[in-house]
C-alpha positions, 0 to 999 in steps of 0.5 A: 200326390204330386211330391211324395216322398220328396224332401224340400228346402224352401228358403224365406218359408216365414212368409209370403211366397215361402209360406205358401209354397211350403203349405202347398208342397206339404199337402202334396206329399214332400217334407219341408224345410224351411230355412229364415232369418225369421225363424220363430215365424217359419216356426209357426208355419211348421207347426201348421204343417204338422198340425195338417199331418204333413212334416216340416221343420224350421232352421234359421238360415242367412242365405248370404252366409255360405256357412249357414247354407251349407249347415241348413242342408246339412240339417236337412240332409241328417234329418231326412236322408236326402234333398230333392228340392231346392227353392231359392226363395229368400229375397228383400227389397229396398226402393229408392230413386238411382241418384240417391240409392245408397251403396249399403243397400245396393250390397245388401240386396245383391248379397241376399237376391243374387249371391244368397241364391248362389250359395243356396243352389251350389250347395243344394246342388253339390248334395244332389250330385253325392246322391248320385243325381237327380233334382229340382232347383227353382229359383224366384226371380222377378219380371223387373229381371227382364226391364227397368223400373224406376226405384229398384236398381239393387233389386232389378239387377239382382233379378236379372243376374238370377235369371241368367244364373238359371240358365247356366246352372240348366246347362251344367246340371243337365248331365246330373239330371238336375233340372233349373228354372226360375219363376218370374212374377210380376208384383205379388200381395205379400208383406212387401208389397202391402208396404207401397205408398196407394199412389205406387201400388196403383201405377204398378196395378195399372202395367198389369192387363188382369188388373190386380196384384197376383197372389201368393197361391198363383206362384206357389203352383207354379212352383209345385209344376216345376218341382213335379215329374210334370215338368220332367223335360223342362230346364233353363226356363222361366215362368212367367207369372204376371198377369200379362204384364210382360206381354202387354210391355213388349 
């Protein structure tokens, strides 16, 4: 097992990429702490993991609130004695043309997708340093952080920000043997993308040379690689999981 004995915190763990990663990490020997505002759904994932013989807890957390994030990490450490992996995955989006994009939604998206990532990573890293160093931080970014995509200005800007945050943390945390990497997916088949109108979905699929959206298990496997010792000398990287979409746009 690639994560035997490790303790992993996964935000946005109730659904989509977070859920798939929690189930996969648990199957690889990790104890997982699912943090989510939808705590009832997260508890459902925990039940599934426990039924399979794994170890998991669910914790309600709003990642944009530093006090709640600190309480989340404290709960993990109180339960299991340490924190080895932080997967800062929680995210939201708001679709609107730039000229019509509401200021309130701009702040809401950046609060979760950028400030929330900063808080989760900083608080987790402080705990990892207190433990004597070592640890893995993984962030869900997006290929939207590298290119302009219509109607998603707040989301795009936040994802560009977390890509730079990944690089900065990787440099500053390297002396503590903490590895920091990001995963940059193209469109993934989740609850969020299933709500796209048919025309918008077809337009996005057309940009992916493989001709389909990715699935959550494909992203979870990238996260597993980055959390494992197989990625022991990889830090400051972004692993693009996009069916060649970025290659086609260059």
